[in-house]
OpenMM code with the backbone's topology and positions (N, CA, C; nanometers):
from openmm import Vec3, app, unit

residues = "MET ASN THR LYS VAL LYS LYS LEU VAL VAL ALA ALA MET LEU VAL ALA ILE GLY PHE SER LEU SER GLY PHE SER PHE PRO VAL GLY ALA SER LYS CYS PHE PRO ILE GLN HIS LEU MET ASN VAL VAL SER GLY VAL VAL LEU GLY PRO ALA TYR SER VAL LEU VAL ALA PHE CYS ILE SER LEU LEU ARG ASN LEU ALA GLY THR GLY SER LEU LEU ALA PHE PRO GLY SER MET VAL GLY ALA PHE LEU CYS GLY MET MET TYR ARG TYR THR LYS LYS LEU ILE LEU ALA TYR ALA GLY GLU VAL PHE GLY THR ALA VAL LEU GLY GLY MET LEU CYS TYR PRO VAL ALA THR LEU LEU MET GLY LYS GLU ALA ALA LEU PHE ALA TYR VAL ILE PRO PHE GLY VAL SER THR LEU GLY GLY THR CYS ILE ALA ALA VAL PHE LEU SER ALA LEU TYR ARG SER GLY ALA MET ASP TYR VAL LYS GLY MET LEU GLY GLU GLY LYS ARG GLU".split()
positions = [
    Vec3(0.0952, -0.0736, 2.7430),
    Vec3(0.1801, -0.1398, 2.6459),
    Vec3(0.2545, -0.0327, 2.5655),
    Vec3(0.3751, -0.0625, 2.5263),
    Vec3(0.4604, 0.0264, 2.4507),
    Vec3(0.3963, 0.0604, 2.3149),
    Vec3(0.4090, 0.1866, 2.2722),
    Vec3(0.3513, 0.2315, 2.1456),
    Vec3(0.4094, 0.1555, 2.0272),
    Vec3(0.5386, 0.1269, 2.0305),
    Vec3(0.6013, 0.0532, 1.9199),
    Vec3(0.5455, -0.0878, 1.9080),
    Vec3(0.5185, -0.1496, 2.0202),
    Vec3(0.4605, -0.2843, 2.0185),
    Vec3(0.3193, -0.2785, 1.9608),
    Vec3(0.2420, -0.1781, 1.9999),
    Vec3(0.1069, -0.1633, 1.9464),
    Vec3(0.1105, -0.1427, 1.7958),
    Vec3(0.2017, -0.0591, 1.7487),
    Vec3(0.2124, -0.0357, 1.6042),
    Vec3(0.2549, -0.1627, 1.5311),
    Vec3(0.3428, -0.2387, 1.5904),
    Vec3(0.3864, -0.3640, 1.5289),
    Vec3(0.2713, -0.4642, 1.5207),
    Vec3(0.1887, -0.4680, 1.6237),
    Vec3(0.0731, -0.5575, 1.6236),
    Vec3(-0.0269, -0.5146, 1.5158),
    Vec3(-0.0530, -0.3854, 1.5048),
    Vec3(-0.1436, -0.3366, 1.4007),
    Vec3(-0.0858, -0.3669, 1.2628),
    Vec3(0.0448, -0.3462, 1.2461),
    Vec3(0.1097, -0.3773, 1.1180),
    Vec3(0.0948, -0.5254, 1.0849),
    Vec3(0.1148, -0.6116, 1.1839),
    Vec3(0.1009, -0.7555, 1.1624),
    Vec3(-0.0427, -0.7919, 1.1237),
    Vec3(-0.1398, -0.7265, 1.1846),
    Vec3(-0.2796, -0.7521, 1.1494),
    Vec3(-0.3082, -0.7079, 1.0064),
    Vec3(-0.2526, -0.5942, 0.9652),
    Vec3(-0.2734, -0.5477, 0.8283),
    Vec3(-0.2056, -0.6408, 0.7279),
    Vec3(-0.0886, -0.6939, 0.7633),
    Vec3(-0.0216, -0.7919, 0.6767),
    Vec3(-0.1085, -0.9166, 0.6631),
    Vec3(-0.1629, -0.9635, 0.7750),
    Vec3(-0.2475, -1.0836, 0.7719),
    Vec3(-0.3719, -1.0614, 0.6856),
    Vec3(-0.4348, -0.9465, 0.7006),
    Vec3(-0.5531, -0.9156, 0.6193),
    Vec3(-0.5140, -0.9043, 0.4722),
    Vec3(-0.4063, -0.8309, 0.4456),
    Vec3(-0.3620, -0.8118, 0.3078),
    Vec3(-0.3253, -0.9421, 0.2394),
    Vec3(-0.2570, -1.0290, 0.3112),
    Vec3(-0.2181, -1.1568, 0.2518),
    Vec3(-0.3384, -1.2489, 0.2352),
    Vec3(-0.4232, -1.2544, 0.3358),
    Vec3(-0.5372, -1.3468, 0.3276),
    Vec3(-0.6365, -1.3055, 0.2186),
    Vec3(-0.6432, -1.1785, 0.1867),
    Vec3(-0.7335, -1.1319, 0.0814),
    Vec3(-0.6615, -1.1132, -0.0528),
    Vec3(-0.5372, -1.1561, -0.0604),
    Vec3(-0.4603, -1.1349, -0.1836),
    Vec3(-0.5082, -1.2235, -0.2978),
    Vec3(-0.5941, -1.3176, -0.2715),
    Vec3(-0.6515, -1.3989, -0.3777),
    Vec3(-0.7437, -1.3182, -0.4677),
    Vec3(-0.7896, -1.2040, -0.4190),
    Vec3(-0.8734, -1.1164, -0.4997),
    Vec3(-0.7832, -1.0358, -0.5923),
    Vec3(-0.7805, -1.0743, -0.7193),
    Vec3(-0.6984, -1.0044, -0.8178),
    Vec3(-0.7637, -1.0135, -0.9540),
    Vec3(-0.7166, -0.9305, -1.0441),
    Vec3(-0.7646, -0.9369, -1.1813),
    Vec3(-0.6508, -0.8937, -1.2736),
    Vec3(-0.6446, -0.9526, -1.3932),
    Vec3(-0.5363, -0.9185, -1.4855),
    Vec3(-0.5625, -0.7862, -1.5571),
    Vec3(-0.4582, -0.7056, -1.5692),
    Vec3(-0.4623, -0.5836, -1.6491),
    Vec3(-0.3299, -0.5752, -1.7227),
    Vec3(-0.3344, -0.5912, -1.8520),
    Vec3(-0.2121, -0.5855, -1.9311),
    Vec3(-0.1159, -0.6963, -1.8912),
    Vec3(0.0079, -0.6566, -1.8646),
    Vec3(0.1144, -0.7529, -1.8364),
    Vec3(0.1227, -0.7934, -1.6901),
    Vec3(0.0365, -0.7400, -1.6065),
    Vec3(0.0485, -0.7716, -1.4641),
    Vec3(-0.0876, -0.8070, -1.4048),
    Vec3(-0.0829, -0.8615, -1.2844),
    Vec3(-0.2038, -0.8863, -1.2068),
    Vec3(-0.2222, -0.7687, -1.1121),
    Vec3(-0.3446, -0.7281, -1.0944),
    Vec3(-0.3738, -0.6157, -1.0066),
    Vec3(-0.4327, -0.6671, -0.8756),
    Vec3(-0.3752, -0.6221, -0.7663),
    Vec3(-0.4162, -0.6620, -0.6323),
    Vec3(-0.4605, -0.5377, -0.5544),
    Vec3(-0.5867, -0.4965, -0.5663),
    Vec3(-0.6291, -0.3734, -0.4996),
    Vec3(-0.6213, -0.3808, -0.3471),
    Vec3(-0.6287, -0.4988, -0.2891),
    Vec3(-0.6217, -0.5104, -0.1426),
    Vec3(-0.4846, -0.4671, -0.0928),
    Vec3(-0.3798, -0.4944, -0.1708),
    Vec3(-0.2447, -0.4494, -0.1351),
    Vec3(-0.2447, -0.2973, -0.1165),
    Vec3(-0.3103, -0.2275, -0.2066),
    Vec3(-0.3100, -0.0813, -0.2021),
    Vec3(-0.4023, -0.0288, -0.0933),
    Vec3(-0.5085, -0.1009, -0.0661),
    Vec3(-0.5929, -0.0680, 0.0481),
    Vec3(-0.5099, -0.0731, 0.1766),
    Vec3(-0.4311, -0.1783, 0.1937),
    Vec3(-0.3460, -0.1922, 0.3124),
    Vec3(-0.2372, -0.0838, 0.3153),
    Vec3(-0.1845, -0.0469, 0.1971),
    Vec3(-0.0841, 0.0591, 0.1905),
    Vec3(-0.1402, 0.1896, 0.2455),
    Vec3(-0.2608, 0.2250, 0.2024),
    Vec3(-0.3204, 0.3516, 0.2453),
    Vec3(-0.3549, 0.3467, 0.3938),
    Vec3(-0.4173, 0.2396, 0.4377),
    Vec3(-0.4554, 0.2295, 0.5790),
    Vec3(-0.3310, 0.2346, 0.6676),
    Vec3(-0.2277, 0.1584, 0.6315),
    Vec3(-0.1065, 0.1596, 0.7138),
    Vec3(-0.0339, 0.2925, 0.7044),
    Vec3(-0.0349, 0.3573, 0.5882),
    Vec3(0.0299, 0.4875, 0.5744),
    Vec3(-0.0355, 0.5929, 0.6620),
    Vec3(-0.1691, 0.5901, 0.6687),
    Vec3(-0.2427, 0.6883, 0.7482),
    Vec3(-0.2363, 0.6547, 0.8973),
    Vec3(-0.2510, 0.5291, 0.9311),
    Vec3(-0.2576, 0.4897, 1.0721),
    Vec3(-0.1191, 0.4774, 1.1354),
    Vec3(-0.0233, 0.4222, 1.0620),
    Vec3(0.1065, 0.3882, 1.1211),
    Vec3(0.2231, 0.4755, 1.0758),
    Vec3(0.2114, 0.5397, 0.9630),
    Vec3(0.3202, 0.6218, 0.9118),
    Vec3(0.4016, 0.5503, 0.8056),
    Vec3(0.4978, 0.6216, 0.7459),
    Vec3(0.5699, 0.5687, 0.6296),
    Vec3(0.6559, 0.4456, 0.6570),
    Vec3(0.7263, 0.4409, 0.7672),
    Vec3(0.8163, 0.3275, 0.7928),
    Vec3(0.7381, 0.1971, 0.8090),
    Vec3(0.6361, 0.1985, 0.8916),
    Vec3(0.5550, 0.0784, 0.9113),
    Vec3(0.4777, 0.0435, 0.7844),
    Vec3(0.4377, 0.1450, 0.7085),
    Vec3(0.3657, 0.1209, 0.5847),
    Vec3(0.4526, 0.0466, 0.4834),
    Vec3(0.5788, 0.0864, 0.4736),
    Vec3(0.6716, 0.0153, 0.3853),
    Vec3(0.6920, -0.1275, 0.4358),
    Vec3(0.7018, -0.1449, 0.5662),
    Vec3(0.7169, -0.2781, 0.6248),
    Vec3(0.5957, -0.3662, 0.5916),
    Vec3(0.4763, -0.3112, 0.6036),
    Vec3(0.3544, -0.3856, 0.5712),
    Vec3(0.3546, -0.4245, 0.4238),
    Vec3(0.3868, -0.3296, 0.3357),
    Vec3(0.3891, -0.3574, 0.1919),
    Vec3(0.4925, -0.4645, 0.1588),
    Vec3(0.6107, -0.4553, 0.2199),
    Vec3(0.7157, -0.5539, 0.1966),
    Vec3(0.6715, -0.6933, 0.2419),
    Vec3(0.6142, -0.7011, 0.3611),
    Vec3(0.5740, -0.8317, 0.4151),
    Vec3(0.4626, -0.8964, 0.3324),
    Vec3(0.3640, -0.8172, 0.2897),
    Vec3(0.2575, -0.8736, 0.2055),
    Vec3(0.3164, -0.9220, 0.0737),
    Vec3(0.4044, -0.8413, 0.0140),
    Vec3(0.4670, -0.8819, -0.1127),
    Vec3(0.5507, -1.0078, -0.0948),
    Vec3(0.6253, -1.0154, 0.0137),
    Vec3(0.7080, -1.1329, 0.0404),
    Vec3(0.6224, -1.2581, 0.0581),
    Vec3(0.5178, -1.2472, 0.1371),
    Vec3(0.4295, -1.3622, 0.1591),
    Vec3(0.3616, -1.4053, 0.0294),
    Vec3(0.3187, -1.3093, -0.0512),
    Vec3(0.2575, -1.3441, -0.1797),
    Vec3(0.3572, -1.4154, -0.2696),
    Vec3(0.4817, -1.3720, -0.2691),
    Vec3(0.5841, -1.4380, -0.3496),
    Vec3(0.6132, -1.5776, -0.2973),
    Vec3(0.6231, -1.5931, -0.1673),
    Vec3(0.6497, -1.7245, -0.1081),
    Vec3(0.5342, -1.8219, -0.1336),
    Vec3(0.4134, -1.7689, -0.1407),
    Vec3(0.2962, -1.8535, -0.1660),
    Vec3(0.2745, -1.8781, -0.3149),
    Vec3(0.3524, -1.8123, -0.3983),
    Vec3(0.3386, -1.8309, -0.5422),
    Vec3(0.2265, -1.7511, -0.6059),
    Vec3(0.1718, -1.6539, -0.5336),
    Vec3(0.0629, -1.5728, -0.5883),
    Vec3(0.1083, -1.4342, -0.6306),
    Vec3(0.2355, -1.4042, -0.6135),
    Vec3(0.2865, -1.2730, -0.6496),
    Vec3(0.4113, -1.2849, -0.7328),
    Vec3(0.4634, -1.1721, -0.7752),
    Vec3(0.5886, -1.1692, -0.8509),
    Vec3(0.6806, -1.0652, -0.7890),
    Vec3(0.8017, -1.0588, -0.8391),
    Vec3(0.8973, -0.9598, -0.7900),
    Vec3(0.8496, -0.8171, -0.8149),
    Vec3(0.7589, -0.8002, -0.9076),
    Vec3(0.7070, -0.6673, -0.9379),
    Vec3(0.6235, -0.6105, -0.8224),
    Vec3(0.5807, -0.6962, -0.7324),
    Vec3(0.5014, -0.6500, -0.6186),
    Vec3(0.5832, -0.5620, -0.5239),
    Vec3(0.7122, -0.5851, -0.5179),
    Vec3(0.7948, -0.5095, -0.4229),
    Vec3(0.8055, -0.3615, -0.4577),
    Vec3(0.8603, -0.3243, -0.5741),
    Vec3(0.8718, -0.1800, -0.6001),
    Vec3(0.7358, -0.1135, -0.6145),
    Vec3(0.6407, -0.1845, -0.6744),
    Vec3(0.5093, -0.1247, -0.6938),
    Vec3(0.4414, -0.0870, -0.5637),
    Vec3(0.4450, -0.1763, -0.4673),
    Vec3(0.3725, -0.1491, -0.3431),
    Vec3(0.4519, -0.0645, -0.2442),
    Vec3(0.5803, -0.0866, -0.2358),
    Vec3(0.6587, -0.0196, -0.1317),
    Vec3(0.6748, 0.1307, -0.1560),
    Vec3(0.6923, 0.1701, -0.2804),
    Vec3(0.7071, 0.3130, -0.3106),
    Vec3(0.5768, 0.3862, -0.2822),
    Vec3(0.4651, 0.3274, -0.3242),
    Vec3(0.3356, 0.3890, -0.2974),
    Vec3(0.3062, 0.3994, -0.1492),
    Vec3(0.3382, 0.2953, -0.0753),
    Vec3(0.3154, 0.2963, 0.0695),
    Vec3(0.3986, 0.4052, 0.1369),
    Vec3(0.5238, 0.4166, 0.0953),
    Vec3(0.6119, 0.5186, 0.1538),
    Vec3(0.5601, 0.6592, 0.1249),
    Vec3(0.5281, 0.6850, -0.0014),
    Vec3(0.4828, 0.8187, -0.0385),
    Vec3(0.3499, 0.8526, 0.0280),
    Vec3(0.2610, 0.7568, 0.0386),
    Vec3(0.1337, 0.7772, 0.1086),
    Vec3(0.1582, 0.8167, 0.2543),
    Vec3(0.2427, 0.7399, 0.3213),
    Vec3(0.2729, 0.7683, 0.4616),
    Vec3(0.3395, 0.9039, 0.4812),
    Vec3(0.4313, 0.9386, 0.3918),
    Vec3(0.4998, 1.0677, 0.4025),
    Vec3(0.4038, 1.1842, 0.3789),
    Vec3(0.3199, 1.1708, 0.2781),
    Vec3(0.2250, 1.2789, 0.2488),
    Vec3(0.1294, 1.2998, 0.3662),
    Vec3(0.0840, 1.1901, 0.4259),
    Vec3(-0.0072, 1.2052, 0.5391),
    Vec3(0.0663, 1.2589, 0.6623),
    Vec3(0.1873, 1.2119, 0.6851),
    Vec3(0.2628, 1.2569, 0.8021),
    Vec3(0.2834, 1.4078, 0.8005),
    Vec3(0.3172, 1.4636, 0.6847),
    Vec3(0.3531, 1.6050, 0.6791),
    Vec3(0.2368, 1.6977, 0.6482),
    Vec3(0.1259, 1.6463, 0.5967),
    Vec3(0.0138, 1.7343, 0.5663),
    Vec3(-0.1116, 1.7047, 0.6482),
    Vec3(-0.1245, 1.5819, 0.6977),
    Vec3(-0.2449, 1.5344, 0.7680),
    Vec3(-0.3698, 1.5453, 0.6809),
    Vec3(-0.3509, 1.5427, 0.5496),
    Vec3(-0.4620, 1.5502, 0.4549),
    Vec3(-0.4766, 1.4142, 0.3863),
    Vec3(-0.5943, 1.3556, 0.3999),
    Vec3(-0.6181, 1.2245, 0.3406),
    Vec3(-0.6062, 1.2269, 0.1885),
    Vec3(-0.6555, 1.3319, 0.1263),
    Vec3(-0.6514, 1.3384, -0.0196),
    Vec3(-0.5071, 1.3343, -0.0701),
    Vec3(-0.4153, 1.3953, 0.0021),
    Vec3(-0.2747, 1.3917, -0.0384),
    Vec3(-0.2128, 1.2547, -0.0106),
    Vec3(-0.2596, 1.1871, 0.0918),
    Vec3(-0.2138, 1.0503, 0.1166),
    Vec3(-0.2590, 0.9599, 0.0022),
    Vec3(-0.3838, 0.9772, -0.0416),
    Vec3(-0.4338, 0.8986, -0.1543),
    Vec3(-0.3528, 0.9282, -0.2803),
    Vec3(-0.3259, 1.0553, -0.3045),
    Vec3(-0.2471, 1.0940, -0.4221),
    Vec3(-0.1060, 1.0359, -0.4139),
    Vec3(-0.0488, 1.0335, -0.2947),
    Vec3(0.0844, 0.9758, -0.2763),
    Vec3(0.0865, 0.8275, -0.3092),
    Vec3(-0.0160, 0.7552, -0.2660),
    Vec3(-0.0249, 0.6116, -0.2976),
    Vec3(-0.0378, 0.5900, -0.4472),
    Vec3(-0.1251, 0.6641, -0.5116),
    Vec3(-0.1489, 0.6452, -0.6552),
    Vec3(-0.0248, 0.6828, -0.7355),
    Vec3(0.0317, 0.7994, -0.7099),
    Vec3(0.1496, 0.8433, -0.7853),
    Vec3(0.2697, 0.7542, -0.7555),
    Vec3(0.2896, 0.7227, -0.6276),
    Vec3(0.4038, 0.6396, -0.5898),
    Vec3(0.3978, 0.5003, -0.6492),
    Vec3(0.2796, 0.4404, -0.6483),
    Vec3(0.2651, 0.3052, -0.7025),
    Vec3(0.2626, 0.3056, -0.8544),
    Vec3(0.1743, 0.3872, -0.9115),
    Vec3(0.1543, 0.3824, -1.0565),
    Vec3(0.2755, 0.4345, -1.1320),
    Vec3(0.3193, 0.5543, -1.1017),
    Vec3(0.4251, 0.6172, -1.1808),
    Vec3(0.5641, 0.5729, -1.1343),
    Vec3(0.5968, 0.6013, -1.0088),
    Vec3(0.7318, 0.5684, -0.9610),
    Vec3(0.7527, 0.4177, -0.9505),
    Vec3(0.6596, 0.3480, -0.8859),
    Vec3(0.6712, 0.2031, -0.8728),
    Vec3(0.6643, 0.1332, -1.0073),
    Vec3(0.5753, 0.1822, -1.0949),
    Vec3(0.5648, 0.1251, -1.2288),
    Vec3(0.6938, 0.1385, -1.3076),
    Vec3(0.7590, 0.2534, -1.2953),
    Vec3(0.8861, 0.2729, -1.3657),
    Vec3(0.9992, 0.1919, -1.3014),
    Vec3(0.9948, 0.1761, -1.1710),
    Vec3(1.0973, 0.0956, -1.1034),
    Vec3(1.0854, -0.0528, -1.1372),
    Vec3(0.9706, -0.0928, -1.1864),
    Vec3(0.9530, -0.2327, -1.2265),
    Vec3(1.0270, -0.2657, -1.3549),
    Vec3(1.0593, -0.1659, -1.4332),
    Vec3(1.1310, -0.1911, -1.5585),
    Vec3(1.2630, -0.2648, -1.5355),
    Vec3(1.3536, -0.2158, -1.4480),
    Vec3(1.4769, -0.2927, -1.4276),
    Vec3(1.4527, -0.4280, -1.3598),
    Vec3(1.3530, -0.4351, -1.2736),
    Vec3(1.3221, -0.5631, -1.2094),
    Vec3(1.2764, -0.6640, -1.3148),
    Vec3(1.1875, -0.6203, -1.4027),
    Vec3(1.1340, -0.7104, -1.5058),
    Vec3(1.2429, -0.7518, -1.6049),
    Vec3(1.3247, -0.6574, -1.6485),
    Vec3(1.4225, -0.6888, -1.7527),
    Vec3(1.5468, -0.7581, -1.6979),
    Vec3(1.5982, -0.7119, -1.5850),
    Vec3(1.7231, -0.7668, -1.5319),
    Vec3(1.7039, -0.8906, -1.4455),
    Vec3(1.6037, -0.8903, -1.3612),
    Vec3(1.5857, -1.0011, -1.2671),
    Vec3(1.4904, -1.1093, -1.3177),
    Vec3(1.3906, -1.0680, -1.3967),
    Vec3(1.2903, -1.1641, -1.4414),
    Vec3(1.3086, -1.2056, -1.5874),
    Vec3(1.3983, -1.1379, -1.6581),
    Vec3(1.4253, -1.1730, -1.7972),
    Vec3(1.3116, -1.1441, -1.8925),
    Vec3(1.2248, -1.0501, -1.8577),
    Vec3(1.1119, -1.0151, -1.9441),
    Vec3(1.1477, -0.8936, -2.0293),
    Vec3(1.0858, -0.8873, -2.1459),
    Vec3(1.0985, -0.7671, -2.2269),
    Vec3(0.9900, -0.6709, -2.1821),
    Vec3(1.0299, -0.5473, -2.1568),
    Vec3(0.9333, -0.4484, -2.1107),
    Vec3(0.9801, -0.3097, -2.1515),
    Vec3(0.8862, -0.2191, -2.1601),
    Vec3(0.9173, -0.0788, -2.1839),
    Vec3(0.9172, -0.0075, -2.0490),
    Vec3(0.9800, 0.1087, -2.0440),
    Vec3(0.9922, 0.1826, -1.9186),
    Vec3(0.8567, 0.2096, -1.8543),
    Vec3(0.7568, 0.2402, -1.9343),
    Vec3(0.6257, 0.2751, -1.8801),
    Vec3(0.5246, 0.1609, -1.8912),
    Vec3(0.5710, 0.0391, -1.9140),
    Vec3(0.4818, -0.0751, -1.9362),
    Vec3(0.3916, -0.1048, -1.8176),
    Vec3(0.4361, -0.0779, -1.6968),
    Vec3(0.3590, -0.1145, -1.5779),
    Vec3(0.2833, 0.0027, -1.5168),
    Vec3(0.2968, 0.1210, -1.5736),
    Vec3(0.2316, 0.2381, -1.5161),
    Vec3(0.0792, 0.2249, -1.5220),
    Vec3(0.0240, 0.1888, -1.6348),
    Vec3(-0.1226, 0.1785, -1.6461),
    Vec3(-0.1773, 0.0615, -1.5643),
    Vec3(-0.1198, -0.0596, -1.5743),
    Vec3(-0.1736, -0.1673, -1.4898),
    Vec3(-0.1637, -0.1371, -1.3403),
    Vec3(-0.0513, -0.0802, -1.2978),
    Vec3(-0.0379, -0.0453, -1.1561),
    Vec3(-0.1329, 0.0681, -1.1197),
    Vec3(-0.1563, 0.1583, -1.2141),
    Vec3(-0.2502, 0.2679, -1.1895),
    Vec3(-0.3910, 0.2168, -1.1666),
    Vec3(-0.4334, 0.1202, -1.2471),
    Vec3(-0.5670, 0.0605, -1.2301),
    Vec3(-0.5774, -0.0054, -1.0931),
    Vec3(-0.4753, -0.0813, -1.0571),
    Vec3(-0.4757, -0.1531, -0.9303),
    Vec3(-0.4795, -0.0570, -0.8118),
    Vec3(-0.3925, 0.0433, -0.8155),
    Vec3(-0.3842, 0.1342, -0.7018),
    Vec3(-0.5064, 0.2256, -0.6933),
    Vec3(-0.5640, 0.2625, -0.8059),
    Vec3(-0.6868, 0.3434, -0.8007),
    Vec3(-0.8004, 0.2656, -0.7357),
    Vec3(-0.8120, 0.1381, -0.7707),
    Vec3(-0.9156, 0.0554, -0.7089),
    Vec3(-0.8967, 0.0429, -0.5588),
    Vec3(-0.7756, 0.0085, -0.5182),
    Vec3(-0.7471, -0.0072, -0.3755),
    Vec3(-0.7576, 0.1227, -0.2985),
    Vec3(-0.7154, 0.2323, -0.3606),
    Vec3(-0.7210, 0.3619, -0.2938),
    Vec3(-0.8652, 0.4088, -0.2780),
    Vec3(-0.9493, 0.3806, -0.3758),
    Vec3(-1.0917, 0.4160, -0.3627),
    Vec3(-1.1577, 0.3368, -0.2494),
    Vec3(-1.1249, 0.2082, -0.2406),
    Vec3(-1.1766, 0.1268, -0.1296),
    Vec3(-1.1273, 0.1836, 0.0034),
    Vec3(-0.9994, 0.2215, 0.0093),
    Vec3(-0.9418, 0.2790, 0.1316),
    Vec3(-1.0095, 0.4101, 0.1680),
    Vec3(-1.0409, 0.4921, 0.0685),
    Vec3(-1.1063, 0.6204, 0.0957),
    Vec3(-1.2429, 0.5992, 0.1601),
    Vec3(-1.3179, 0.5020, 0.1092),
    Vec3(-1.4492, 0.4715, 0.1678),
    Vec3(-1.4319, 0.4180, 0.3100),
    Vec3(-1.3374, 0.3267, 0.3269),
    Vec3(-1.3121, 0.2653, 0.4574),
    Vec3(-1.2670, 0.3694, 0.5600),
    Vec3(-1.1676, 0.4506, 0.5242),
    Vec3(-1.1172, 0.5507, 0.6184),
    Vec3(-1.2207, 0.6582, 0.6488),
    Vec3(-1.3001, 0.6934, 0.5491),
    Vec3(-1.4066, 0.7905, 0.5715),
    Vec3(-1.5045, 0.7382, 0.6762),
    Vec3(-1.5394, 0.6112, 0.6667),
    Vec3(-1.6302, 0.5515, 0.7651),
    Vec3(-1.5664, 0.5477, 0.9040),
    Vec3(-1.4381, 0.5164, 0.9088),
    Vec3(-1.3697, 0.5135, 1.0385),
    Vec3(-1.3654, 0.6521, 1.1029),
    Vec3(-1.3389, 0.7555, 1.0229),
    Vec3(-1.3349, 0.8912, 1.0779),
    Vec3(-1.4738, 0.9381, 1.1205),
    Vec3(-1.5752, 0.9108, 1.0382),
    Vec3(-1.7115, 0.9539, 1.0717),
    Vec3(-1.7627, 0.8871, 1.1988),
    Vec3(-1.7255, 0.7619, 1.2191),
    Vec3(-1.7738, 0.6891, 1.3369),
    Vec3(-1.6948, 0.7208, 1.4630),
    Vec3(-1.5799, 0.7861, 1.4473),
    Vec3(-1.4946, 0.8158, 1.5624),
    Vec3(-1.3963, 0.7043, 1.5931),
    Vec3(-1.4041, 0.5944, 1.5203),
    Vec3(-1.3148, 0.4815, 1.5456),
    Vec3(-1.1688, 0.5170, 1.5156),
    Vec3(-1.1458, 0.6016, 1.4158),
    Vec3(-1.0080, 0.6380, 1.3821),
    Vec3(-0.9448, 0.7210, 1.4928),
    Vec3(-1.0207, 0.8089, 1.5540),
    Vec3(-0.9670, 0.8860, 1.6655),
    Vec3(-0.9292, 0.7938, 1.7809),
    Vec3(-1.0091, 0.6908, 1.8049),
    Vec3(-0.9776, 0.5923, 1.9085),
    Vec3(-0.8493, 0.5179, 1.8751),
    Vec3(-0.8382, 0.4713, 1.7496),
    Vec3(-0.7183, 0.3976, 1.7077),
    Vec3(-0.5953, 0.4859, 1.7187),
    Vec3(-0.6050, 0.6072, 1.6686),
    Vec3(-0.4905, 0.6997, 1.6750),
    Vec3(-0.4541, 0.7303, 1.8207),
    Vec3(-0.5540, 0.7442, 1.9049),
    Vec3(-0.5280, 0.7668, 2.0468),
    Vec3(-0.4554, 0.6494, 2.1120),
    Vec3(-0.4969, 0.5287, 2.0756),
    Vec3(-0.4308, 0.4088, 2.1286),
    Vec3(-0.2848, 0.3987, 2.0814),
    Vec3(-0.2581, 0.4501, 1.9614),
    Vec3(-0.1233, 0.4439, 1.9064),
    Vec3(-0.0411, 0.5680, 1.9373),
    Vec3(-0.0979, 0.6584, 2.0159),
    Vec3(-0.0246, 0.7780, 2.0570),
    Vec3(-0.0146, 0.8837, 1.9485),
    Vec3(-0.1058, 0.8811, 1.8534),
    Vec3(-0.1053, 0.9795, 1.7439),
    Vec3(-0.2110, 1.0849, 1.7714),
    Vec3(-0.1962, 1.2002, 1.7084),
    Vec3(-0.2935, 1.3073, 1.7221),
    Vec3(-0.4083, 1.2897, 1.6266),
    Vec3(-0.5050, 1.3801, 1.6358),
    Vec3(-0.6214, 1.3763, 1.5479),
    Vec3(-0.5869, 1.4385, 1.4132),
    Vec3(-0.6690, 1.4044, 1.3131),
    Vec3(-0.6550, 1.4611, 1.1788),
    Vec3(-0.7030, 1.6060, 1.1805),
    Vec3(-0.6342, 1.6897, 1.1035),
    Vec3(-0.6762, 1.8301, 1.0943),
    Vec3(-0.7709, 1.8500, 0.9804),
] * unit.nanometer
topology = app.Topology()
chain = topology.addChain("A")
for resn in residues:
    res = topology.addResidue(resn, chain)
    for name in ("N", "CA", "C"):
        topology.addAtom(name, app.Element.getBySymbol(name[0]), res)
């Protein structure tokens, strides 16, 4: 089977898992925190790379919005973190930098990008850094879960199998 088709199937499975578990959330400040979204961002960033990771984040955010369980703030928050996670892993092959990319991309960059979305599109009053702490809490939770999950996959050898099936090399 074509590598692109395999990656698309894995991306679709991650979207399905991310959406089906999106009911797990908790409020922090002005936003709801969805750690499963960030778990999927890290897994897709490491397994599939930045482009597919952004696609996974976009699709989960879109489905959550269509189901009425998400807001427009889910888009910049998740997509920037997913992209940065995937890029950091692609160029360094270091998991710790992928985790840092997800946290920084979601909390700081995504949190700041939510300011124009909240004020212009949603009509909310917000400060530039209003979403940084809530997004930071959410992404730290999801990234910690991802670190445990990916560590288990690497220790068991399952990640090498998955990467081999997707035509990717081993982690250095």
